[in-house]
LOGULO-266912 format. One record per residue: residue in one letter; x, y, z of N, C-alpha, C, CB in turn. Coordinates in Angstrom, 3 decimals, padded with zeros to 6 digits. Glycine has a CB too. Layout:
! LOGULO-266912
{pafi A {X Y Z} {X Y Z} {X Y Z} {X Y Z}},
...
***
This chain:
! LOGULO-266912
{pafi X {-020.843 -008.960 074.934} {-019.475 -009.566 074.819} {-018.555 -008.751 075.322} {-019.072 -009.887 073.506}},
{pafi X {-017.548 -009.310 076.063} {-016.660 -008.586 076.685} {-015.151 -009.008 076.332} {-016.975 -008.678 078.084}},
{pafi X {-014.217 -007.975 076.304} {-012.771 -008.378 075.915} {-011.901 -008.773 077.036} {-012.067 -007.251 075.215}},
{pafi X {-011.447 -009.923 076.993} {-010.431 -010.485 078.007} {-009.111 -010.569 077.474} {-010.793 -011.853 078.489}},
{pafi X {-008.048 -010.490 078.238} {-006.845 -010.952 078.239} {-006.471 -011.936 079.298} {-006.079 -009.941 078.257}},
{pafi X {-006.026 -013.096 078.866} {-005.511 -014.312 079.742} {-003.924 -014.633 079.622} {-006.324 -015.674 079.276}},
{pafi X {-003.362 -014.564 080.758} {-002.057 -014.978 080.605} {-001.755 -016.302 081.324} {-001.187 -013.923 081.062}},
{pafi X {-000.961 -017.157 080.515} {-000.550 -018.390 081.118} {000.839 -018.615 081.019} {-001.218 -019.480 080.571}},
{pafi X {001.300 -019.304 081.994} {002.798 -019.513 082.265} {003.208 -020.418 080.969} {003.128 -020.338 083.859}},
{pafi X {004.292 -019.906 080.307} {004.897 -020.956 079.279} {004.585 -020.440 077.921} {004.270 -022.499 079.438}},
{pafi X {005.156 -020.804 076.982} {004.854 -020.451 075.549} {004.079 -021.682 075.049} {006.234 -020.143 074.629}},
{pafi X {002.835 -021.279 074.411} {001.910 -022.403 074.044} {002.397 -022.565 072.353} {000.048 -021.940 074.345}},
{pafi X {002.421 -023.677 071.800} {002.694 -023.994 070.379} {001.215 -023.572 069.730} {003.179 -025.729 070.128}},
{pafi X {001.362 -023.910 068.345} {000.241 -023.285 067.550} {-000.829 -024.356 067.633} {000.649 -022.900 065.963}},
{pafi X {-000.483 -025.714 068.057} {-001.598 -026.690 068.451} {-002.561 -026.225 069.371} {-001.082 -027.873 069.026}},
{pafi X {-002.080 -025.548 070.369} {-002.723 -025.248 071.495} {-003.884 -024.058 071.051} {-001.603 -024.792 072.617}},
{pafi X {-003.529 -023.263 070.092} {-004.387 -022.178 069.761} {-005.881 -022.858 068.955} {-003.425 -021.079 068.726}},
{pafi X {-005.717 -024.069 068.276} {-007.005 -024.553 067.942} {-008.008 -024.661 068.872} {-006.911 -025.661 067.451}},
{pafi X {-007.560 -024.952 070.140} {-008.717 -025.143 071.088} {-009.116 -023.657 071.666} {-008.273 -026.225 072.360}},
{pafi X {-008.588 -022.663 071.155} {-009.207 -021.261 071.617} {-009.472 -020.538 070.181} {-008.049 -020.267 072.701}},
{pafi X {-010.349 -020.968 069.411} {-010.670 -020.440 068.126} {-010.922 -018.798 067.951} {-011.893 -021.183 067.719}},
{pafi X {-011.541 -018.437 069.170} {-012.088 -017.088 069.174} {-010.950 -016.128 069.854} {-013.546 -017.060 070.010}},
{pafi X {-009.913 -016.788 070.148} {-008.959 -015.839 071.046} {-007.762 -015.787 070.182} {-008.560 -016.435 072.655}},
{pafi X {-007.019 -014.748 070.264} {-005.576 -014.589 069.621} {-004.463 -014.979 070.592} {-005.302 -013.055 069.160}},
{pafi X {-003.300 -015.514 070.045} {-002.554 -016.126 070.821} {-001.126 -015.266 070.636} {-002.579 -017.663 070.479}},
{pafi X {-000.561 -014.818 071.668} {000.560 -013.981 071.485} {001.585 -014.665 072.482} {000.230 -012.376 071.789}},
{pafi X {002.862 -014.884 071.970} {003.930 -015.452 072.769} {004.774 -014.351 073.201} {004.737 -016.493 072.024}},
{pafi X {004.793 -014.138 074.327} {005.387 -012.970 074.878} {006.960 -012.955 075.292} {004.598 -012.677 076.034}},
{pafi X {007.705 -012.057 075.431} {009.112 -012.202 075.424} {009.489 -012.618 076.809} {009.827 -010.923 074.979}},
{pafi X {008.735 -012.373 077.847} {008.862 -012.851 079.194} {008.760 -014.462 079.370} {007.775 -012.158 080.012}},
{pafi X {008.283 -015.105 078.376} {008.198 -016.495 078.494} {006.792 -017.102 078.514} {008.884 -016.861 079.659}},
{pafi X {005.745 -016.026 078.628} {004.375 -016.305 078.937} {003.578 -016.309 077.556} {003.802 -015.216 079.985}},
{pafi X {002.348 -016.775 077.740} {001.392 -016.647 076.558} {000.357 -015.767 076.863} {000.780 -017.934 076.135}},
{pafi X {-000.096 -015.074 075.993} {-001.382 -014.011 076.019} {-002.370 -014.590 075.104} {-001.020 -012.394 075.482}},
{pafi X {-003.547 -014.934 075.610} {-004.700 -015.203 074.830} {-005.557 -014.001 075.023} {-005.407 -016.526 075.225}},
{pafi X {-006.069 -013.556 073.912} {-006.934 -012.230 074.056} {-007.959 -012.295 073.052} {-006.101 -010.851 073.857}},
{pafi X {-009.154 -011.745 073.305} {-010.272 -011.708 072.486} {-011.563 -011.405 073.358} {-010.373 -013.037 071.718}},
{pafi X {-012.759 -011.467 072.293} {-014.082 -011.354 072.947} {-014.575 -012.607 073.383} {-015.072 -010.760 072.085}},
{pafi X {-015.219 -012.753 074.548} {-015.701 -013.686 075.269} {-017.475 -013.397 075.407} {-014.820 -013.666 076.649}},
{pafi X {-018.129 -014.354 074.961} {-019.829 -014.141 074.994} {-020.051 -013.997 076.197} {-020.822 -015.285 074.479}},
{pafi X {-019.873 -014.708 077.342} {-020.440 -014.482 078.646} {-019.642 -015.157 079.575} {-021.828 -014.903 078.766}},
{pafi X {-019.844 -015.113 080.803} {-019.318 -015.732 082.080} {-019.058 -017.167 081.843} {-020.314 -015.575 083.280}},
{pafi X {-020.174 -017.798 081.473} {-019.994 -019.182 081.132} {-018.975 -019.697 080.047} {-021.216 -019.601 080.755}},
{pafi X {-018.624 -019.064 079.114} {-017.706 -019.186 078.052} {-016.329 -018.915 078.853} {-018.039 -018.121 076.774}},
{pafi X {-016.268 -017.775 079.513} {-014.982 -017.438 080.151} {-014.546 -018.514 081.188} {-015.091 -016.049 080.846}},
{pafi X {-015.541 -019.084 081.867} {-015.067 -020.265 082.878} {-014.864 -021.497 082.091} {-016.176 -020.607 084.078}},
{pafi X {-015.379 -021.834 080.902} {-015.018 -022.765 080.168} {-013.636 -022.830 079.655} {-015.812 -022.775 079.291}},
{pafi X {-013.194 -021.562 079.207} {-011.868 -021.323 078.649} {-010.876 -021.662 080.054} {-011.736 -019.597 077.972}},
{pafi X {-011.098 -021.006 080.938} {-010.495 -021.398 082.173} {-010.321 -022.801 082.650} {-011.147 -020.821 083.069}},
{pafi X {-011.264 -023.453 082.526} {-011.528 -024.922 082.769} {-010.526 -025.731 081.750} {-013.207 -025.303 082.475}},
{pafi X {-010.722 -025.331 080.463} {-009.819 -026.074 079.401} {-008.305 -025.826 079.688} {-010.155 -025.543 077.858}},
{pafi X {-007.880 -024.546 080.158} {-006.567 -024.245 080.481} {-005.969 -025.143 081.736} {-006.534 -022.740 080.778}},
{pafi X {-006.887 -025.156 082.807} {-006.605 -026.057 083.612} {-006.483 -027.608 083.416} {-007.341 -025.820 084.366}},
{pafi X {-007.369 -028.027 082.615} {-007.429 -029.413 082.254} {-006.264 -029.733 081.213} {-008.867 -029.745 081.660}},
{pafi X {-005.520 -028.825 080.551} {-004.395 -028.797 080.063} {-003.023 -028.791 080.737} {-004.510 -027.952 079.440}},
{pafi X {-003.218 -028.747 082.105} {-002.105 -028.468 083.060} {-001.574 -027.188 082.959} {-001.031 -029.364 082.912}},
{pafi X {-001.946 -026.163 082.620} {-001.179 -024.833 082.288} {-001.515 -024.166 083.621} {-001.723 -023.906 080.820}},
{pafi X {-000.468 -023.183 083.827} {-000.606 -022.320 085.071} {-001.258 -020.875 084.686} {000.910 -022.106 085.774}},
{pafi X {-002.442 -020.597 085.142} {-003.095 -019.379 084.891} {-002.446 -018.230 085.748} {-004.593 -019.540 085.184}},
{pafi X {-001.787 -017.275 085.219} {-001.162 -016.213 085.802} {-002.056 -014.856 086.009} {000.010 -015.965 084.976}},
{pafi X {-002.959 -014.643 084.925} {-003.842 -013.247 085.089} {-005.030 -013.496 084.073} {-002.899 -011.684 084.637}},
{pafi X {-006.039 -013.163 084.442} {-007.334 -012.957 083.762} {-007.868 -011.285 083.866} {-008.455 -014.033 084.517}},
{pafi X {-007.961 -010.616 082.722} {-008.168 -009.265 082.807} {-009.083 -008.880 081.731} {-006.924 -008.529 082.764}},
{pafi X {-010.138 -008.307 082.245} {-011.255 -007.812 081.441} {-010.942 -006.357 081.105} {-012.644 -007.951 082.205}},
{pafi X {-010.907 -006.100 079.778} {-010.555 -004.705 079.271} {-011.837 -003.855 079.277} {-009.917 -004.751 077.764}},
{pafi X {-011.984 -002.761 079.754} {-012.892 -002.002 079.755} {-013.149 -001.212 078.641} {-012.775 -001.410 080.662}},
***
């Protein structure tokens, strides 16, 4: 498992967090949202990215923490 930080444009409400149960949601002061947590493998990561796209969200950054 690897730890990832994913930044999307805009603040997500609490209802959005339910779709990402294994990730923590932080609403940043710059107006963006940070989803962070452990991801099992690349398939799960791409699933998360696909869900964000399907929600119409703008992906700003995906970062794997070492």
